[in-house]
C-alpha positions as CSV (number, residue, x, y, z in Angstrom):
1,M,5.8,0.2,5.3
2,I,6.2,4.3,5.8
3,E,9.1,5.0,8.0
4,N,11.1,8.0,8.3
5,M,7.9,10.2,7.0
6,A,9.8,13.4,7.7
7,R,11.6,12.8,4.7
8,M,8.8,11.2,2.3
9,P,8.0,13.3,-0.9
10,K,4.8,13.8,0.2
11,A,5.9,15.3,3.5
12,E,6.8,18.7,2.5
13,S,3.0,19.3,1.4
14,L,2.2,17.8,4.4
15,A,4.5,20.3,6.3
16,T,3.2,22.9,4.4
17,M,-0.2,22.4,5.0
18,L,0.4,22.0,8.7
19,K,2.0,26.0,8.7
20,Y,-1.9,26.8,7.7
21,E,-3.4,24.7,10.2
22,S,-5.2,27.1,12.1
23,V,-7.2,28.6,8.9
24,I,-7.8,25.1,8.2
25,I,-9.3,25.0,11.4
26,A,-11.2,27.8,10.9
27,I,-12.3,26.8,7.0
28,A,-13.7,23.5,8.9
29,W,-15.7,25.0,11.3
30,L,-17.7,27.1,9.1
31,T,-18.0,24.8,6.6
32,G,-19.4,22.7,9.5
33,L,-22.2,25.7,10.1
34,L,-23.6,23.6,6.6
35,P,-26.2,21.2,6.4
36,R,-24.7,17.9,5.9
37,P,-26.2,16.7,3.1
38,L,-24.6,19.9,1.5
39,R,-21.0,19.0,3.1
40,V,-21.4,15.1,1.6
41,R,-22.6,16.4,-1.9
42,M,-19.5,18.8,-1.5
43,I,-16.8,16.4,-0.7
44,Q,-18.3,13.7,-3.7
45,F,-17.4,16.8,-6.0
46,Y,-13.9,17.4,-4.9
47,A,-13.2,13.9,-4.7
48,G,-14.2,13.1,-8.5
49,K,-11.3,14.8,-9.4
50,F,-9.9,11.7,-7.9
51,S,-12.0,9.1,-7.9
52,R,-14.7,8.3,-10.3
53,N,-16.7,5.8,-7.9
54,M,-17.0,7.6,-4.8
55,Q,-19.6,6.0,-2.6
56,D,-21.9,7.8,-0.6
57,H,-20.5,6.4,2.4
58,I,-17.1,6.9,2.0
59,A,-17.9,11.2,1.4
60,A,-20.2,10.9,4.6
61,S,-16.9,9.4,6.3
62,I,-14.5,12.0,5.2
63,T,-17.4,14.9,6.1
64,E,-16.9,13.5,9.7
65,L,-13.2,13.7,9.5
66,I,-13.1,17.2,8.3
67,E,-15.2,18.8,11.4
68,A,-13.1,21.5,13.0
69,H,-12.9,19.1,16.3
70,S,-11.5,16.0,14.2
71,L,-9.5,18.1,12.2
72,T,-7.9,19.1,15.0
73,N,-6.9,15.6,15.6
74,V,-5.8,14.3,12.5
75,L,-3.6,17.4,11.7
76,G,-2.4,16.6,14.8
77,L,-1.6,13.3,14.7
78,A,0.0,14.0,11.1
79,Q,2.4,16.4,13.1
80,N,3.3,13.9,15.4
81,E,4.2,11.1,13.2
82,L,6.4,13.6,11.0
83,R,8.4,14.1,14.3
84,V,8.2,10.6,15.6
85,V,8.3,7.8,12.8
86,G,11.4,6.8,11.9
87,E,13.3,3.6,10.9
88,L,11.8,1.0,11.0
89,D,12.5,-2.1,13.4
90,Y,14.0,-4.3,11.5
91,K,14.9,-6.8,14.4
92,L,11.0,-6.9,14.9
93,I,10.2,-7.7,11.4
94,K,12.5,-10.3,11.1
95,R,10.8,-12.0,14.5
96,F,7.9,-12.3,12.7
97,Q,8.9,-11.9,9.4
98,N,6.8,-15.5,8.8
99,K,3.3,-13.9,9.9
100,L,4.1,-10.1,7.8
101,V,3.3,-9.5,4.6
102,F,4.9,-5.7,3.0
103,Y,2.0,-4.7,-0.3
104,Y,4.0,-1.5,-1.9
105,G,1.8,0.7,-4.3
106,M,4.1,1.7,-7.2
107,F,4.0,5.3,-7.1
108,D,3.2,5.6,-3.4
109,L,5.1,8.8,-2.3
110,W,4.5,7.9,1.4
111,A,6.3,4.4,0.7
112,P,8.2,4.6,-2.7
113,L,9.7,1.3,-3.6
114,D,13.3,2.4,-2.3
115,C,11.5,1.9,0.8
116,C,11.0,-1.8,-0.5
117,R,14.3,-2.4,-1.7
118,K,15.9,-1.1,1.5
119,L,13.2,-3.6,3.5
120,R,13.9,-6.5,1.0
121,K,17.8,-5.9,1.5
122,A,17.9,-5.8,5.5
123,V,15.5,-8.6,5.7
124,P,15.9,-11.6,3.1
125,G,12.9,-13.7,2.4
126,V,10.5,-11.2,2.9
127,N,7.1,-11.2,1.8
128,V,7.1,-8.2,-0.2
129,H,4.7,-7.6,-3.2
130,I,4.4,-4.5,-5.9
131,A,1.1,-3.6,-6.5
132,D,0.4,-3.0,-10.1
133,D,0.6,1.0,-11.3
134,D,-3.3,1.9,-10.6
135,V,-3.1,1.1,-7.0
136,S,-2.4,4.2,-5.1
137,H,-1.2,4.9,-1.4
138,T,-5.7,6.3,-0.6
139,F,-6.7,2.7,-2.3
140,M,-9.6,2.8,-0.4
141,F,-10.9,5.4,-2.8
142,T,-9.7,4.0,-5.9
143,S,-9.0,0.2,-5.8
144,C,-10.7,-0.8,-2.6
145,K,-12.0,-4.3,-4.6
146,K,-8.6,-5.1,-5.9
147,V,-6.9,-4.1,-2.3
148,A,-9.8,-6.5,-0.6
149,E,-8.7,-9.2,-2.8
150,K,-5.0,-9.4,-3.2
151,T,-5.5,-9.4,0.5
152,H,-7.8,-12.3,0.4
153,E,-5.1,-13.9,-1.5
154,F,-2.4,-13.2,0.5
155,M,-4.4,-14.9,3.6
156,T,-5.4,-17.9,1.8
157,Q,-2.6,-18.9,0.3
158,D,-0.6,-19.8,3.1
159,A,-2.4,-22.3,6.1
160,K,-0.6,-18.7,8.8
161,Y,-3.3,-16.6,7.8
162,D,-6.2,-19.4,7.5
163,M,-9.2,-17.3,9.0
164,S,-12.0,-19.5,7.9
165,N,-13.0,-20.4,11.4
166,L,-13.8,-16.7,11.9
167,I,-16.5,-16.4,9.3
168,P,-19.2,-18.3,11.0
169,A,-18.8,-16.4,13.9
170,A,-19.0,-13.2,11.8
171,A,-21.9,-14.8,9.9
172,A,-23.5,-15.7,12.9
173,N,-23.5,-12.3,14.4
174,A,-24.7,-10.4,11.0
175,G,-27.9,-9.0,11.1
176,E,-30.8,-9.4,8.8
177,G,-30.2,-6.8,6.1
178,D,-26.7,-6.3,6.7
179,E,-24.6,-4.5,3.9
180,Y,-21.2,-5.8,4.2
181,D,-20.3,-4.8,0.4
182,F,-18.2,-1.6,1.1
183,C,-15.9,-2.0,-1.3
184,E,-17.8,-2.1,-4.5
185,E,-16.5,-0.4,-7.8
């Protein structure tokens, strides 16, 4: 659960990056002149420092996000979030707590465990889980399958989250040869 973003440990590095927004956008524009396959390979090379199993479709998606027009929107949203995201709405969480599951990472610098403790104290009985130590904030690069399995577990443990009635509709709409294993690790 992200709250008070400007006071989180990771906010300082984001604020520093936002100071150089114009330079970052210019670099993105210049790299946009390179052939797309080369940009995808550059992303895979750089991301390889953080994730051993970066798949082509993830690198391609990141390539789209670092184009100048997209990056302008992303950085604008980040700037807005630092300004706007404040305290959690505990009344709202209490109202819907029987339908909510919160999943915190052990070392998440955007949602530290202090936030988890604060939530547990403010909303006794809230459904909070703490991930294994190897699940990071950027789990989609490193622990996608693990988080998907955990989400499935949360949803199937309780009838409130029963989504079995959606599966036949999704299967009926699936095209021949559609690939849905985006979390392959």
